[in-house]
C-alpha positions, -999 to 999 in steps of 0.1 A, spaced: 0 0 0 15 34 -10 19 60 17 -7 85 3 -34 59 5 -23 48 39 -24 83 53 -58 91 38 -72 58 51 -60 66 86 -74 101 84 -109 90 73 -112 60 96 -110 76 130 -123 65 164 -159 71 175 -152 103 194 -139 121 163 -165 108 138 -178 143 131 -143 155 120 -142 125 96 -176 135 82 -165 171 76 -133 159 59 -153 136 36 -177 164 27 -148 187 20 -130 162 -2 -162 154 -21 -169 192 -26 -134 197 -40 -138 167 -63 -171 180 -75 -157 214 -82 -128 200 -102 -151 178 -121 -173 208 -130 -143 228 -141 -130 200 -164 -164 196 -180 -168 234 -185 -134 237 -201 -140 208 -224 -173 222 -235 -158 256 -241 -130 241 -262 -156 223 -283 -176 254 -288 -145 273 -298 -135 246 -324 -171 245 -338 -172 283 -340 -139 284 -359 -151 258 -383 -183 277 -390 -165 310 -396 -140 294 -419 -170 276 -437 -186 310 -444 -154 329 -452 -129 304 -465 -92 310 -466 -78 324 -499 -47 306 -511 
């Protein structure tokens, strides 16, 4: 087991007294993961729109060689 996984496993599996801290940590990690996922999707969609817009502009006004 690599050390990153070991540390995260120890951090999220705590004793009963500190269960609330573990819940807050889990919610924080899920929130960050959701934010990164949304950012990746938005950047991908915007790149697709940019490419489509360029193709349509070149289709209407083609390059002159």
